[in-house]
C-alpha positions as MATLAB code, in Angstrom:
seq = 'MTTTRTVSFGLGVHYGQAYLVDDTDDNNGYANFAADHPDHPVGIIRVEDGAALLLTGTHTGTLDFSATVADQDPGADTDGYEDIVEISLQSEAGRLSLCEWGGGGVHEIPELPSGPGWYRLRYHAVDMDEESEAEDRYLLQIWPQPESVPQVVKSTSAQLAYWRSAG';
ca = [
      88.866  111.431   95.378;
      92.931  112.027   94.650;
      94.247  111.247   91.624;
      97.751  110.110   91.791;
     100.349  108.711   89.639;
     103.516  106.948   90.915;
     106.955  105.910   89.553;
     109.563  103.771   90.946;
     113.280  103.244   90.195;
     116.576  102.574   91.136;
     118.113  106.050   92.062;
     121.889  105.903   91.613;
     123.713  108.559   94.225;
     126.683  109.561   94.864;
     127.907  112.034   97.771;
     124.172  111.078   99.111;
     122.748  113.480   96.645;
     119.948  113.527   93.812;
     118.469  116.555   92.333;
     114.724  117.522   91.616;
     114.851  119.641   88.678;
     112.246  121.561   86.855;
     112.598  121.085   83.108;
     113.241  124.656   82.512;
     116.192  124.546   84.855;
     119.259  125.496   82.595;
     121.864  124.109   85.100;
     120.356  120.569   85.481;
     119.881  121.105   89.113;
     123.214  121.670   90.064;
     122.652  125.005   91.829;
     124.141  126.527   94.783;
     121.870  125.414   97.195;
     121.155  127.894  100.294;
     121.393  126.722  103.693;
     118.492  125.241  105.217;
     115.415  127.335  106.322;
     117.050  129.173  109.584;
     113.512  129.100  111.133;
     112.192  125.656  110.218;
     114.928  123.219  109.018;
     114.089  120.147  107.373;
     117.509  118.740  106.614;
     117.256  116.257  103.929;
     115.972  118.412  101.228;
     117.008  122.226  100.082;
     114.922  124.079   97.377;
     116.640  126.812   95.319;
     115.435  128.446   92.076;
     112.853  125.799   90.756;
     115.508  122.729   91.999;
     115.634  120.600   95.070;
     118.480  118.826   96.168;
     117.571  115.608   98.001;
     120.018  113.847  100.439;
     120.065  110.360  101.315;
     121.778  107.839  104.068;
     123.666  106.036  101.174;
     126.699  107.848  100.089;
     127.115  105.924   96.745;
     124.873  103.344   95.289;
     121.585  102.666   94.135;
     118.309  102.707   96.236;
     114.994  102.198   95.890;
     113.056  105.380   95.285;
     109.170  106.246   94.480;
     107.952  109.294   93.410;
     104.080  110.228   93.682;
     102.323  113.291   91.878;
      98.647  114.067   93.065;
      96.180  116.618   92.687;
      95.936  116.996   96.164;
      97.675  116.340   99.410;
      97.727  112.450   99.372;
      98.755  112.212  102.983;
     102.047  111.004  104.617;
     102.975  107.538  104.981;
     103.654  107.690  108.609;
     103.813  103.949  109.134;
     106.035  103.102  106.588;
     108.924  105.845  106.765;
     110.640  106.963  109.886;
     111.514  110.519  108.524;
     109.031  112.923  106.615;
     109.552  116.428  105.919;
     108.019  118.989  103.788;
     108.768  122.062  101.600;
     107.387  124.044   98.916;
     108.632  124.534   95.306;
     107.814  126.560   92.259;
     107.847  124.972   89.066;
     108.104  127.275   85.804;
     107.407  124.329   83.402;
     105.018  122.323   85.511;
     107.359  119.343   84.712;
     109.960  117.988   87.097;
     112.831  115.320   86.615;
     114.991  113.388   89.288;
     118.482  113.566   88.305;
     121.167  111.108   89.435;
     124.630  113.170   90.981;
     127.083  113.971   88.132;
     124.888  113.632   85.312;
     124.313  109.933   85.896;
     120.588  109.454   84.798;
     117.440  111.060   84.517;
     114.248  109.927   85.762;
     110.831  111.315   84.289;
     108.477  112.394   87.086;
     104.672  112.151   86.218;
     103.302  115.390   84.889;
     102.424  118.197   87.510;
      98.565  118.449   87.471;
      98.075  122.060   87.860;
     101.240  123.108   85.078;
     103.496  125.781   86.331;
     102.971  127.156   89.963;
     103.525  126.383   93.691;
     103.838  122.657   94.767;
     103.989  120.963   98.190;
     107.035  118.079   98.294;
     106.803  115.661  101.153;
     109.992  113.445  101.234;
     109.822  110.474  102.991;
     112.810  108.174  104.230;
     113.145  105.038  105.951;
     116.730  103.340  107.102;
     118.759  106.228  106.686;
     121.111  105.211  109.673;
     121.779  102.116  108.222;
     125.805  101.353  107.490;
     124.892   98.821  104.357;
     124.584  100.454  100.963;
     120.616  100.304   99.649;
     119.070  100.044  102.672;
     117.483  102.774  102.696;
     114.543  103.902  100.687;
     112.528  107.015   99.839;
     109.273  108.336   98.691;
     108.856  111.456   97.274;
     104.939  113.119   97.140;
     104.251  116.508   95.183;
     100.774  118.148   94.694;
      99.812  121.578   94.155;
      99.838  123.972   97.092;
     100.242  127.415   97.528;
     103.893  128.327   99.284;
     103.947  127.314  102.891;
     106.639  126.955  105.730;
     108.888  123.862  105.621;
     108.032  121.366  108.274;
     109.367  118.063  109.832;
     106.141  115.641  109.945;
     108.153  112.916  111.519;
     111.713  112.650  112.654;
     113.609  109.542  114.099;
     116.911  108.882  112.346;
     120.402  110.456  113.399;
     120.672  111.415  110.011;
     117.603  113.663  109.966;
     119.166  115.269  113.292;
     122.508  116.058  112.066;
     121.342  117.555  108.515;
     118.796  119.550  110.485;
     121.710  120.823  113.369;
     124.021  121.227  110.040;
     122.246  124.186  108.592;
];
């Protein structure tokens, strides 16, 4: 049986960005994020040195965000979300936080079940193409898994297609 812990909150974004940061991260997640993976682009999430840049459809505003930490793969919610991508992240501290752009707010993520090590991030999005603010919503799933190739699980939005081609 999978053990999961989920937190939900209103996430404030500016420039369509938020940052998942390892608690040992000295720069609060504002790393210089590399371009998307050249052979396996996932577009809306970039990982660099224990931090992840999460891109959203909303430019500025507050959107619905949930984060689930599990001891094994909890399974993708392919019925509830239009876009789903996966990437690996290494945590040195075994604890992560979600930071709003520009130092706005910090949201605690449940403690990682295996402490420091490699984790898989599965980022779900719905309504990224909507024009009005706060229509889109997001789910980030995190579980222990050795480093593996980024992948797109499901892709339907123009936003995801744009970010995958933008590199």
